[in-house]
C-alpha positions in Angstrom: -23.7 -35.2 -18.6 -25.0 -33.3 -15.6 -28.9 -31.7 -15.8 -30.2 -29.6 -13.6 -33.6 -31.0 -12.1 -35.1 -27.6 -11.9 -35.0 -24.2 -13.2 -33.1 -21.8 -10.6 -34.7 -19.0 -9.4 -34.0 -15.1 -9.7 -32.8 -14.9 -6.1 -30.5 -18.3 -6.4 -28.8 -16.5 -9.6 -28.3 -13.5 -8.1 -26.7 -15.0 -4.6 -24.1 -16.8 -7.3 -23.3 -13.7 -9.0 -23.0 -11.6 -5.7 -19.2 -11.9 -5.6 -18.6 -11.3 -9.8 -18.7 -7.2 -9.6 -15.3 -5.9 -10.5 -13.5 -4.6 -7.6 -11.9 -0.7 -8.1 -8.3 -0.6 -8.7 -6.1 0.1 -5.3 -4.8 3.7 -5.2 -1.3 5.0 -3.7 -0.4 8.4 -2.9 3.0 9.6 -4.0 5.2 10.7 -0.9 7.0 13.7 -2.9 4.0 15.4 -4.6 1.3 14.1 -2.5 -0.3 13.0 -6.0 -2.9 10.0 -6.1 -1.8 6.8 -8.5 -2.8 3.6 -9.1 -0.2 1.2 -7.2 2.7 0.2 -8.8 2.1 2.5 -11.7 4.2 5.6 -12.6 2.2 8.8 -11.6 1.2 11.6 -14.3 4.2 13.5 -13.3 6.5 10.4 -13.9 7.6 10.0 -10.4 7.1 6.6 -8.7 8.2 5.7 -5.1 9.3 9.3 -4.5 11.9 9.3 -7.1 11.7 10.9 -10.7 11.8 7.9 -13.4 10.8 9.8 -16.3 11.7 13.3 -17.1 9.3 15.0 -19.4 10.7 18.2 -21.8 10.2 21.2 -20.2 7.3 23.4 -22.0 9.1 25.8 -24.7 8.5 29.5 -25.3 7.9 29.7 -29.1 8.4 33.8 -28.7 
């Protein structure tokens, strides 16, 4: 079994971990509404790639 000969310094440890950080999600702008949303996801209004794919019911007045 491989065993390290000497202790790794904090500097070496930090160099090794330099690429472990999480990347921010890629964002896209909806061409119709100009709304920003995550890539390959439906926008909050139900639009995807210029087409409305989910219809939300309109807010009805109870008066």
